[in-house]
C-alpha positions as CSV (number, residue, x, y, z in Angstrom):
1,M,74.1,101.5,117.5
2,L,72.5,102.3,114.0
3,T,69.4,105.0,113.7
4,L,67.4,105.9,111.2
5,L,66.9,109.7,112.0
6,S,64.1,109.6,109.4
7,Q,62.6,108.5,106.2
8,D,63.0,112.0,104.9
9,R,66.5,112.9,105.8
10,D,69.5,112.1,104.6
11,H,71.9,111.2,106.9
12,W,71.9,107.9,108.9
13,V,73.6,107.8,112.4
14,I,76.2,105.1,112.8
15,G,76.3,104.6,116.5
16,K,79.6,103.4,119.1
17,I,79.4,100.0,120.0
18,N,79.2,100.1,124.3
19,S,79.7,96.4,124.9
20,P,82.1,94.0,124.1
21,I,81.8,92.6,120.4
22,V,83.5,88.5,120.1
23,F,85.4,88.7,116.8
24,D,84.6,85.1,115.4
25,G,82.4,85.6,112.4
26,K,79.4,84.6,114.1
27,P,77.4,88.3,114.7
28,D,75.6,86.7,117.6
29,E,76.5,89.5,120.6
30,A,73.6,91.4,122.2
31,A,75.5,94.4,121.4
32,W,74.3,93.8,117.5
33,D,70.5,93.5,118.6
34,Q,70.5,97.2,119.6
35,V,71.8,98.1,115.9
36,E,69.5,99.0,113.3
37,P,70.2,97.1,110.2
38,F,70.6,98.8,106.2
39,P,67.2,98.5,104.3
40,M,68.4,96.5,101.0
41,I,66.7,96.8,97.8
42,S,67.4,94.7,94.5
43,H,70.4,96.4,92.4
44,L,70.4,93.3,89.6
45,P,68.7,91.8,87.7
46,V,65.5,94.6,88.2
47,F,66.1,97.7,90.4
48,G,63.5,98.5,92.7
49,H,62.1,95.4,93.8
50,P,62.6,93.8,97.0
51,A,65.7,92.5,98.2
52,S,66.3,88.9,96.2
53,E,67.5,87.0,99.3
54,H,66.8,88.3,103.0
55,S,70.1,90.2,104.4
56,V,70.9,91.5,107.9
57,I,73.6,94.3,107.3
58,R,74.7,96.1,110.5
59,M,77.8,98.7,111.2
60,G,79.2,99.7,114.5
61,Y,82.1,101.1,115.8
62,D,84.2,101.8,119.0
63,D,87.2,103.5,120.2
64,H,89.6,101.4,117.8
65,Y,87.2,99.7,115.2
66,V,84.7,100.4,112.7
67,Y,82.6,96.8,112.4
68,V,80.3,95.4,110.1
69,S,78.3,92.5,110.2
70,G,76.2,90.5,108.1
71,L,73.7,87.2,108.7
72,L,73.3,86.9,105.1
73,Y,70.4,84.4,104.8
74,V,69.2,81.9,101.5
75,S,65.9,80.2,100.7
76,D,67.8,77.5,99.4
77,P,70.9,76.0,100.6
78,S,72.3,75.4,96.7
79,F,72.0,78.9,95.9
80,I,75.4,79.5,98.1
81,Q,78.4,79.0,96.3
82,A,81.8,79.2,98.1
83,I,84.8,79.9,95.9
84,G,88.2,81.7,96.5
85,K,90.4,82.2,99.7
86,K,93.6,83.8,98.4
87,R,93.7,87.8,99.5
88,D,92.6,90.0,96.6
89,M,91.2,87.2,94.5
90,E,88.7,88.4,91.8
91,T,85.9,86.1,91.4
92,M,82.2,87.1,89.9
93,S,81.4,82.9,91.2
94,S,81.0,83.6,94.8
95,D,78.6,85.1,96.8
96,F,80.5,87.7,97.8
97,F,79.6,91.0,100.2
98,M,81.2,94.6,99.8
99,L,81.1,97.6,102.1
100,S,82.5,100.4,100.0
101,I,83.1,104.3,102.4
102,D,84.2,107.5,101.0
103,S,85.5,108.3,104.0
104,Y,86.4,112.1,103.2
105,N,82.6,112.0,101.9
106,D,84.1,114.1,98.9
107,K,81.8,112.2,96.2
108,E,84.8,111.4,94.4
109,N,86.8,108.7,95.8
110,S,86.4,105.7,98.2
111,L,87.7,102.2,99.7
112,L,86.2,99.0,99.0
113,F,86.6,96.0,101.4
114,A,84.8,93.1,100.7
115,T,84.4,88.9,101.6
116,T,83.1,85.4,100.6
117,P,81.6,83.0,102.7
118,L,85.0,81.3,103.0
119,G,86.8,84.4,104.6
120,L,88.6,86.0,101.9
121,R,89.6,89.7,102.2
122,W,89.3,91.9,99.1
123,D,90.2,95.5,99.1
124,A,90.7,98.3,96.6
125,A,90.5,101.7,95.4
126,V,88.1,104.1,93.6
127,S,88.8,107.3,91.8
128,N,87.1,109.5,89.7
129,D,83.6,109.0,90.5
130,G,83.5,105.2,89.4
131,N,83.8,106.8,85.8
132,I,85.3,104.7,82.9
133,S,88.0,107.0,81.1
134,M,89.0,105.1,77.9
135,N,87.9,101.8,78.9
136,E,89.5,101.8,82.2
137,M,87.9,100.6,85.7
138,P,88.4,103.4,88.1
139,V,89.4,100.9,90.7
140,N,92.3,100.6,92.0
141,M,92.6,96.7,92.6
142,D,96.3,96.5,93.7
143,W,95.2,98.8,97.0
144,N,95.5,97.4,100.2
145,T,95.5,98.1,103.8
146,F,94.9,97.0,107.4
147,W,92.0,95.0,108.4
148,E,90.5,91.5,109.0
149,V,87.4,90.0,108.6
150,K,85.9,86.2,109.7
151,A,83.1,84.4,107.9
152,S,81.1,80.9,107.9
153,Y,78.4,79.5,106.3
154,D,75.7,76.5,106.8
155,E,72.3,75.7,104.7
156,L,70.4,78.6,106.0
157,G,73.2,81.2,104.7
158,W,76.6,82.9,105.2
159,Y,77.8,85.1,107.8
160,F,80.2,87.5,108.7
161,E,82.4,90.4,110.8
162,M,84.5,92.9,109.4
163,L,87.3,94.4,111.8
164,I,88.6,97.6,110.2
165,P,90.6,99.5,112.2
166,I,89.9,103.4,112.1
167,S,93.4,104.2,111.9
168,S,93.1,102.5,108.4
169,L,90.4,105.4,107.2
170,R,91.5,109.1,106.5
171,F,88.4,111.1,107.5
172,Q,87.6,114.5,108.5
173,D,86.7,115.1,112.0
174,I,84.9,118.3,112.5
175,N,83.7,119.8,115.7
176,G,83.5,115.7,116.6
177,T,81.4,114.9,113.8
178,T,82.9,112.7,111.2
179,V,80.8,112.5,107.7
180,M,81.4,109.7,105.5
181,G,79.4,108.1,102.3
182,L,78.6,104.4,102.3
183,S,77.2,101.5,100.0
184,V,76.7,98.0,100.7
185,L,76.2,95.4,98.2
186,R,75.8,92.0,98.0
187,W,76.2,89.6,95.2
188,I,74.2,86.4,95.0
189,P,75.9,84.4,91.8
190,A,73.2,81.6,91.6
191,K,70.6,84.0,90.5
192,D,72.6,86.8,88.9
193,A,71.2,89.1,91.7
194,A,72.7,91.9,93.6
195,D,70.8,93.7,96.4
196,I,72.0,97.1,97.9
197,F,71.9,99.9,99.8
198,P,71.1,102.9,99.8
199,A,68.8,102.8,96.6
200,I,71.6,103.4,93.9
201,S,70.3,102.4,90.3
202,N,71.9,100.1,87.8
203,E,71.9,102.7,85.0
204,W,75.5,103.2,85.2
205,G,76.3,99.8,84.5
206,P,79.0,97.5,86.2
207,T,80.0,100.8,88.2
208,S,76.6,101.9,89.3
209,Q,77.9,100.9,93.0
210,L,80.8,102.2,93.2
211,K,79.7,105.7,92.5
212,P,81.0,107.6,95.8
213,S,78.6,110.6,94.6
214,L,75.2,108.3,95.0
215,Y,76.4,106.8,98.1
216,Q,74.3,107.2,101.6
217,E,75.6,109.9,103.8
218,V,76.8,108.2,107.4
219,V,77.4,110.4,110.6
220,F,79.7,109.1,113.2
221,E,79.9,111.2,116.2
222,E,82.8,111.0,118.7
223,L,84.8,108.9,116.1
224,S,88.5,109.6,117.5
225,P,90.6,110.2,114.8
226,K,93.9,108.0,115.5
227,K,97.7,108.2,114.3
228,P,99.0,104.7,113.7
229,L,102.9,104.4,113.3
230,Y,103.6,100.9,111.3
231,I,107.3,99.6,111.1
232,S,107.8,97.3,108.2
233,P,111.5,95.9,108.7
234,Y,112.0,92.7,105.9
235,L,115.0,91.0,105.1
236,L,115.7,89.4,101.5
237,T,117.9,86.5,100.1
238,G,118.4,84.4,97.3
239,F,120.6,84.1,94.5
240,E,120.4,85.0,90.6
241,Q,121.9,83.3,87.7
242,K,122.1,85.3,84.1
243,N,123.7,84.2,80.9
244,E,124.6,87.4,78.6
245,L,126.8,88.3,75.5
246,N,130.6,89.5,75.9
247,E,131.2,92.3,74.6
248,A,132.5,90.6,71.5
249,E,129.5,88.9,70.6
250,T,130.9,85.6,70.4
251,A,129.7,84.0,73.4
252,Y,127.3,84.0,76.7
253,D,129.2,84.6,80.1
254,Y,127.7,82.5,83.3
255,D,127.5,84.8,86.5
256,Q,125.9,83.7,89.7
257,N,125.1,86.4,92.4
258,Y,123.9,86.0,96.0
259,K,122.0,88.6,98.0
260,L,121.0,89.2,101.7
261,E,119.7,92.5,102.0
262,P,117.8,94.2,104.9
263,G,114.9,96.9,104.0
264,L,112.6,98.7,105.8
265,D,109.2,100.9,105.2
266,V,107.4,102.8,107.4
267,K,103.9,104.7,107.3
268,Y,103.2,107.4,109.7
269,G,99.9,108.8,110.0
270,I,100.6,112.6,110.4
271,N,97.3,113.0,111.1
272,P,93.7,111.7,110.4
273,N,94.3,113.3,106.5
274,T,97.9,113.0,106.2
275,V,100.5,109.7,105.8
276,L,104.1,109.9,105.3
277,D,105.6,106.8,103.5
278,L,109.2,106.2,104.5
279,T,111.3,103.5,102.4
280,I,114.9,102.3,102.7
281,N,116.5,100.1,100.1
282,T,113.6,99.3,98.5
283,D,112.8,96.1,96.7
284,F,109.6,94.5,94.7
285,A,111.0,91.0,94.4
286,Q,107.8,89.7,95.3
287,V,105.8,91.7,92.5
288,E,103.8,89.1,90.3
289,A,105.5,89.1,86.1
290,D,103.9,91.9,83.9
291,D,101.6,90.4,81.1
292,Q,103.4,89.7,77.9
293,Q,102.7,91.7,75.1
294,F,103.5,91.9,71.3
295,N,102.8,95.6,69.5
296,L,101.4,95.6,66.3
297,T,100.8,99.6,66.4
298,R,103.0,102.7,66.2
299,F,101.8,103.1,69.8
300,S,104.0,103.0,73.1
301,L,103.2,100.1,74.7
302,F,102.0,100.4,78.4
303,F,101.7,98.3,81.8
304,P,99.8,99.2,84.7
305,E,102.1,99.5,88.3
306,K,101.5,96.7,90.6
307,R,103.8,98.1,93.4
308,K,102.2,98.4,96.3
309,F,104.5,101.4,97.1
310,F,103.3,104.0,94.5
311,L,99.5,102.4,94.8
312,E,98.2,104.3,98.1
313,R,96.1,107.2,96.6
314,S,97.8,106.8,93.4
315,S,94.9,109.1,91.4
316,I,96.5,112.1,93.5
317,F,99.6,111.7,90.9
318,D,97.2,112.0,88.3
319,F,97.4,114.3,85.4
320,S,96.6,113.0,82.9
321,L,97.5,114.4,78.8
322,G,94.5,112.3,77.0
323,G,94.2,109.1,77.0
324,Q,97.0,106.6,78.9
325,N,99.2,109.8,78.4
326,N,100.4,111.1,82.1
327,L,102.9,113.8,83.2
328,F,103.5,111.3,85.7
329,Y,103.9,107.6,85.4
330,S,105.4,105.4,88.3
331,R,107.1,103.0,86.5
332,R,109.8,105.5,85.1
333,I,111.0,105.1,89.1
334,G,113.1,101.7,89.5
335,L,112.6,99.8,86.0
336,Y,114.8,100.3,82.8
337,E,113.5,98.2,80.1
338,G,111.7,95.7,82.4
339,D,114.7,95.7,84.5
340,P,114.8,96.2,87.9
341,V,116.6,99.9,89.6
342,R,117.5,99.6,93.3
343,I,116.0,102.0,94.8
344,W,118.3,103.2,97.5
345,G,114.9,105.1,99.9
346,G,112.8,107.8,99.9
347,A,109.8,109.6,101.1
348,R,105.7,109.7,99.7
349,L,103.2,112.1,101.5
350,N,99.5,112.5,100.7
351,S,97.4,114.8,102.5
352,R,93.9,116.5,102.8
353,I,93.0,119.1,104.1
354,N,89.6,120.0,103.7
355,T,88.9,120.7,99.9
356,W,92.8,120.3,98.9
357,D,94.6,117.4,98.3
358,I,98.4,117.3,98.1
359,G,100.7,114.5,97.3
360,L,104.8,114.9,97.3
361,L,107.3,111.7,96.5
362,D,110.9,111.8,96.3
363,L,113.1,108.5,95.6
364,Q,116.3,108.2,95.4
365,T,118.0,105.5,92.5
366,A,121.2,103.6,92.1
367,S,122.7,103.9,88.7
368,F,122.1,100.7,86.3
369,E,123.7,99.9,83.3
370,D,124.1,103.5,81.1
371,L,121.9,105.3,83.6
372,P,123.4,107.6,86.6
373,S,122.0,107.6,90.0
374,E,119.2,109.4,90.0
375,N,116.4,111.4,91.9
376,F,112.9,111.1,91.0
377,G,110.4,114.2,92.5
378,A,106.7,114.7,92.3
379,F,104.6,117.7,93.9
380,R,100.6,117.2,93.0
381,V,98.4,120.0,94.3
382,K,94.5,119.9,93.7
383,K,91.9,121.6,95.2
384,R,87.8,121.3,95.0
385,V,86.2,124.6,93.3
386,F,82.8,125.2,92.5
387,N,81.1,122.0,93.5
388,E,82.1,118.9,95.0
389,N,82.5,117.5,91.6
390,S,85.4,120.0,90.2
391,Y,89.2,120.9,91.2
392,L,91.7,122.9,89.8
393,G,95.7,121.6,90.2
394,A,99.2,121.8,89.8
395,M,101.7,119.3,89.4
396,L,105.7,119.3,89.4
397,T,108.1,116.4,88.5
398,T,111.8,116.5,88.4
399,R,114.1,113.6,87.3
400,L,117.9,114.8,88.4
401,G,120.7,112.4,87.0
402,V,123.9,113.2,89.2
403,D,126.0,113.1,85.9
404,G,124.1,116.8,85.5
405,T,121.1,115.7,83.3
406,Y,117.7,116.3,83.9
407,N,114.1,116.6,83.1
408,I,111.4,118.5,84.7
409,G,107.8,119.1,84.1
410,Y,105.0,121.2,85.6
411,G,101.8,122.0,84.3
412,L,98.4,123.3,85.7
413,D,94.7,121.5,84.9
414,G,91.1,121.6,85.8
415,V,88.0,119.5,85.5
416,V,84.8,121.7,86.2
417,R,81.3,120.2,86.2
418,V,79.9,123.1,84.1
419,F,76.1,121.9,84.2
420,G,74.3,118.4,84.4
421,D,76.4,115.9,83.2
422,D,78.6,118.0,80.8
423,Y,82.2,118.2,82.0
424,L,85.1,120.8,80.9
425,T,88.8,119.6,81.4
426,I,91.8,121.8,80.9
427,R,95.5,120.8,80.8
428,L,98.5,122.6,80.3
429,A,101.9,121.4,80.8
430,Q,105.4,121.9,79.8
431,T,108.8,120.0,80.3
432,L,112.6,121.5,80.1
433,Q,116.2,119.1,79.8
434,D,119.1,119.7,79.9
435,S,119.5,119.0,75.7
436,T,116.6,121.3,74.9
437,E,116.7,124.6,74.5
438,N,113.9,125.6,77.1
439,N,111.6,128.4,76.5
440,P,108.7,128.2,78.1
441,L,107.2,131.1,76.0
442,S,107.7,128.2,72.7
443,M,104.7,125.9,72.1
444,D,107.6,123.1,71.5
445,P,108.0,121.7,74.8
446,T,104.3,122.3,75.7
447,S,101.7,119.8,75.9
448,I,97.5,121.1,76.2
449,T,95.0,119.0,76.4
450,L,91.1,120.2,76.0
451,N,88.0,118.2,76.1
452,W,84.1,118.3,76.9
453,E,82.6,115.4,77.7
454,R,79.0,114.5,79.2
455,R,79.0,111.7,81.5
456,K,76.1,110.0,81.3
457,Q,75.4,106.3,81.4
458,E,71.7,105.9,80.0
459,G,70.5,108.3,77.2
460,L,73.0,110.6,75.3
461,S,76.6,111.3,75.9
462,Y,79.5,112.4,74.1
463,S,83.7,113.9,74.2
464,A,85.1,115.9,72.3
465,G,88.8,116.2,72.8
466,L,92.0,118.0,71.6
467,T,95.5,117.5,72.3
468,Y,98.9,119.0,71.7
469,S,102.1,117.8,72.3
470,G,105.6,119.8,70.7
471,T,108.6,118.6,69.4
472,D,110.0,119.2,72.4
473,F,108.0,117.8,75.3
474,N,109.3,115.1,77.2
475,P,107.9,114.0,80.3
476,G,111.1,112.3,81.6
477,M,108.4,111.0,84.8
478,G,106.0,110.3,82.2
479,F,104.2,108.4,79.7
480,E,103.1,109.4,75.9
481,M,102.3,106.9,73.5
482,I,103.6,108.7,70.9
483,D,105.4,111.7,70.2
484,D,104.7,115.8,68.6
485,F,101.4,115.0,67.8
486,I,98.1,116.8,67.6
487,A,95.0,114.8,68.3
488,T,91.3,114.9,67.7
489,A,89.3,112.3,69.6
490,P,85.6,112.9,69.8
491,S,82.7,110.6,70.7
492,L,78.9,109.6,70.5
493,Q,77.4,107.5,72.7
494,Y,73.8,106.2,73.2
495,T,72.4,103.3,76.1
496,W,69.2,102.2,76.3
497,I,68.3,100.8,79.9
498,S,66.3,97.4,78.7
499,P,62.9,97.1,80.4
500,D,61.8,94.0,83.3
501,E,61.6,91.3,81.0
502,S,64.3,92.2,78.5
503,W,67.0,89.6,79.1
504,L,69.0,92.6,78.4
505,Q,70.2,94.2,81.4
506,S,71.8,97.4,78.8
507,H,73.3,98.2,75.2
508,N,74.5,100.7,73.6
509,I,75.8,102.4,70.5
510,Q,78.9,104.6,70.3
511,L,80.6,106.1,67.2
512,F,84.1,106.8,68.3
513,N,87.4,107.7,66.1
514,Y,90.5,109.5,66.6
515,A,93.1,111.1,64.5
516,F,96.9,111.9,64.8
517,Y,98.7,114.7,62.8
518,R,102.2,115.4,63.0
519,V,103.8,118.2,64.4
520,P,105.0,120.6,63.0
521,D,103.6,120.5,59.1
522,Y,100.0,118.6,60.7
523,S,100.0,116.1,58.1
524,L,97.6,113.1,59.0
525,M,99.8,110.0,60.6
526,I,96.7,107.9,62.0
527,Y,92.7,108.3,61.7
528,N,90.9,105.3,63.0
529,L,87.2,105.1,63.1
530,N,85.3,102.7,65.2
531,P,81.7,102.7,65.3
532,T,80.6,99.8,67.9
533,W,77.2,98.0,69.2
534,T,77.4,96.6,73.1
535,F,75.5,94.6,75.4
536,S,75.4,93.1,78.6
537,S,72.5,91.0,79.5
538,K,70.6,90.1,82.8
539,N,72.5,86.6,83.4
540,S,75.8,88.3,82.8
541,W,76.6,87.7,79.1
542,M,78.4,90.4,77.7
543,G,79.8,91.1,74.3
544,S,80.6,94.1,71.2
545,I,80.9,94.2,67.8
546,G,82.0,97.0,65.8
547,P,84.2,97.5,62.3
548,V,87.3,99.6,62.4
549,Y,88.6,102.0,59.4
550,R,92.3,102.9,59.5
551,I,94.1,105.1,58.1
552,D,98.0,105.5,58.5
553,Q,100.5,106.8,56.8
554,L,104.0,105.7,57.1
555,E,106.8,108.7,56.5
556,E,109.3,106.0,57.0
557,E,109.3,102.1,57.3
558,F,107.4,100.9,60.2
559,E,109.1,97.2,61.4
560,L,107.2,94.9,63.0
561,T,110.5,92.1,63.2
562,D,113.8,92.0,61.6
563,S,112.2,90.0,58.6
564,V,109.0,91.8,58.8
565,S,108.2,95.4,57.9
566,V,105.6,98.1,55.9
567,P,107.5,100.4,53.8
568,E,106.5,103.8,53.9
569,G,103.0,105.8,52.3
570,R,99.5,105.9,52.6
571,Y,97.3,102.8,53.8
572,N,93.7,103.3,53.8
573,Y,92.3,99.7,55.7
574,S,89.4,98.1,57.7
575,S,88.5,95.3,60.1
576,L,86.2,94.2,62.1
577,E,86.0,93.4,66.0
578,L,84.0,91.0,68.3
579,M,84.2,90.6,72.2
580,L,81.9,87.8,74.1
581,Q,82.3,87.0,77.6
582,T,80.7,84.6,79.2
583,P,78.9,84.6,82.6
584,G,81.6,85.2,85.0
585,T,78.7,84.0,87.9
586,S,80.0,80.2,86.4
587,S,82.7,78.5,87.5
588,F,84.1,78.4,84.4
589,Y,83.9,81.2,81.9
590,T,86.2,82.9,79.3
591,I,86.4,86.1,77.4
592,L,86.4,85.6,73.3
593,M,88.1,88.0,71.1
594,F,88.5,87.8,67.4
595,E,90.5,90.6,64.9
596,G,90.4,90.1,61.5
597,G,90.4,91.8,58.3
598,A,93.0,94.2,56.2
599,Y,95.8,95.1,57.7
600,F,98.9,98.3,55.8
601,D,98.8,96.5,52.3
602,G,97.9,93.0,54.0
603,T,96.3,91.0,56.2
604,K,95.7,90.2,59.6
605,I,93.7,87.6,61.8
606,S,93.8,87.9,65.5
607,P,91.6,85.0,67.4
608,S,92.4,85.2,71.3
609,I,90.6,83.2,74.6
610,Q,91.3,84.1,77.9
611,P,89.5,81.1,80.0
612,K,89.4,81.0,84.2
613,W,88.5,77.6,85.6
614,N,87.4,77.7,89.3
615,I,87.6,74.2,90.9
616,G,86.2,73.9,94.3
617,A,86.9,76.6,96.6
618,S,91.1,75.9,96.4
619,V,92.1,75.6,92.7
620,E,91.8,78.3,90.0
621,L,93.3,77.6,87.0
622,G,93.4,80.6,84.2
623,G,94.9,81.1,81.0
624,M,94.9,83.2,77.5
625,Y,96.1,82.9,73.9
626,R,96.2,85.2,71.2
627,L,97.4,84.0,67.6
628,D,98.5,87.2,65.2
629,L,98.7,85.8,61.6
630,I,99.9,88.2,59.5
631,R,100.6,88.0,55.6
632,F,101.7,90.4,52.9
633,P,101.6,88.5,49.6
634,D,102.3,91.3,47.3
635,R,106.0,91.1,49.2
636,D,105.8,87.7,50.3
637,Q,106.2,88.5,53.5
638,K,104.2,86.8,56.2
639,L,104.4,86.9,60.9
640,N,103.1,84.5,62.7
641,N,102.9,85.4,65.9
642,H,102.1,83.5,69.8
643,I,101.4,84.7,73.1
644,A,100.1,81.9,75.4
645,G,99.7,82.0,79.2
646,L,98.8,79.7,82.2
647,R,97.8,80.5,85.6
648,A,97.5,78.0,88.6
649,L,96.1,78.7,92.0
650,Y,96.2,76.7,94.7
651,M,94.4,77.8,97.9
652,F,95.6,76.0,101.3
653,S,93.9,78.5,103.3
654,T,93.0,82.3,103.5
655,K,96.8,82.9,104.6
656,L,98.7,80.5,102.8
657,S,98.5,80.1,98.7
658,L,100.7,78.7,95.7
659,S,100.7,80.4,92.5
660,A,102.3,80.0,89.1
661,F,102.5,82.4,85.6
662,V,104.1,80.9,82.8
663,Q,103.5,82.8,79.3
664,Y,105.1,81.9,76.2
665,N,105.8,84.7,73.2
666,S,107.2,84.0,69.9
667,A,108.4,87.5,68.8
668,I,110.6,86.9,71.1
669,N,111.3,82.9,71.6
670,K,110.8,82.9,75.3
671,V,109.0,80.9,78.0
672,L,108.9,82.9,80.8
673,S,107.9,81.6,84.3
674,N,107.0,83.2,88.0
675,I,106.3,80.9,91.1
676,R,105.2,82.1,93.9
677,F,104.9,80.5,97.6
678,R,103.0,83.4,99.9
679,Y,102.1,83.3,103.5
680,N,100.4,86.2,104.7
681,P,99.3,85.1,108.5
682,K,98.1,89.3,109.0
683,E,97.8,92.4,107.1
684,G,101.9,93.4,107.3
685,T,103.2,90.4,107.7
686,D,104.2,88.3,104.6
687,L,107.1,85.2,103.8
688,Y,107.2,85.2,100.0
689,V,109.4,82.6,98.2
690,V,109.4,83.7,94.3
691,F,111.1,81.9,91.4
692,N,111.9,83.6,87.7
693,E,113.3,81.9,84.7
694,G,113.3,83.3,81.6
695,R,114.1,80.3,78.9
696,N,115.1,80.6,75.5
697,T,113.0,78.4,72.5
698,M,115.3,79.1,69.8
699,L,118.5,77.1,70.4
700,E,119.2,76.3,67.0
701,R,120.9,79.8,66.3
702,E,124.8,78.9,65.9
703,V,126.5,81.6,66.2
704,P,126.8,82.1,69.0
705,S,124.4,79.6,70.7
706,L,122.2,80.4,72.7
707,P,122.0,79.1,76.2
708,V,119.0,77.4,77.9
709,Y,117.8,80.1,80.3
710,D,118.8,83.7,79.9
711,E,118.3,84.6,83.9
712,R,116.5,82.3,86.7
713,N,116.4,83.8,90.5
714,I,115.2,82.5,93.5
715,T,114.0,84.7,96.4
716,V,113.2,85.2,99.5
717,K,111.5,88.0,101.2
718,F,110.1,88.1,104.5
719,T,108.2,91.7,106.0
720,Y,107.1,91.4,109.9
721,T,104.9,94.9,110.5
722,F,105.4,96.4,113.8
723,E,102.0,98.6,115.0
724,V,102.3,102.0,117.3
725,Q,99.1,103.4,118.5
726,R,99.5,106.9,119.6
């Protein structure tokens, strides 16, 4: 049972449940009556008020599972909004409950488990203490683990039971006692309200409830560690059709291949703190297609990782070099220019030993086109020092080709909480490769990152960053938006938390700017200044507006398309950016964006819209459309680019769904389709049927004439997981 030790003590005790729990989604067993519920308090719209609705949320455990139950009552039956059944479906328009567990109690990372009145399962992993970096949410939505939930609802409210295997939680048992951090949140969209335990203020905005440093410490006595072994064989079959240009470039040759392949994934819990993943003949055919992008900048495009093997505790391998630049970028493995490369097999190990985090990865890929077979390796170690928000670390990456080519990256880094909310970040990295002189004493193969920031949501916050990347620095397993540069990125922000009577939840003024200079002459490449006003309202409206002033110094012609380019020279220009997001609590909501103004020596207008519509409990429609209208009247050049996408999802149940994602990109004159059928009777067991097609839209070209489609494939993949408890 759960007992409060004392109102002025820091710890709660989560007691052991000794009588049976019938896992049916209805917490009406006598065992629950012995468990003290968490005292909920209003989080939104006004922090500190009594809870918006009465909630009875309890937690306990036995030898195998952690149990969480909820009786979530409503004063009006119309308040209940039950939307969504698909695994990991994100929606703010449905009631939901979310449990956050910092299982290591490191005040930095946590695991999220959420459900709705329909019993949807949603889980994710939080890193970096929930701090938003470069406008990126610190939440890995693609993280999954083994757990179950059942839910139901009636005119009085909705009810649930969560069943989380102890083997799904990584924790440290010290002399028979385990301490974790915990937060629970109930979201009520009909009232734009959220209730929370513990009493976490909403001053941190949308990530307030995701900050492990603010969680309530809870004590588990006699929580027995488990060492699970999950064995997941899979069988994949299907066929692929391709039309490829012949060597003479006179016609397209048709090719068709059938495949029948087995594979195997193994997850082995060596101890409660260490997990080993093994993979053989890895295939990611079931992964959803990437969103189409059209690059109007001189920066490389970044695509997020979606493959499950690389996502668990992926923050361990993070070695940021400023912005999205990183010494390790998992999409370098098994992908080449967007095409999949066979992964023969490999291993990954994640471990937490007291204040140490250790990550080890090694994978072997097959040869592909002009790429040789390669071995990819990464080793990462981090140690908390001084305080819970500071660490020192080191990293090594290796990319070794069977033809003798190699790329090695290594570095040291540290983040130190100096005082209060002020943090100092220092990172030093170098690369060695077969095509350079490899002088470690030179600045040429070196990257240096320095940053001082104040992490504070209310009041004044700031950041001052400096990044240097030498002419021979080339992270073969990493990502760099641009090469050979020195960059500065200072920013200031002041945030106001609005009073209770205001329609605003919060608003801020931010002054963000960055400058890139060329190495080695340190001449200006890019300068960007962007003052912005951002707001969020108590009824979930969000928006921003701000001018952009930019300088681009082109040393050579900048090609947008084969027929549209910008000559070398210096360009000073300005534009305006707007964003408005309607309340996500509604069944229909949208994000509207607009960029317009000067663009080099011409003009650019770029409106976009991203609507989403939840139709009842089973149907979700979404889309996006972006238009880029670019004009260079002095050179009689113009560009009209369209990117459109449509998503459709039908949820037969929480275990069965059908989705379609169709995109059009006029820059490549293609319609890309991805249709997925998924049957997921339990975690670790999946049946996927996936159809992909790339269809050409410019068939009028004469020599050689384009085929109707470049490629088309159908894949069937079945995975079954055997669990062995030891």
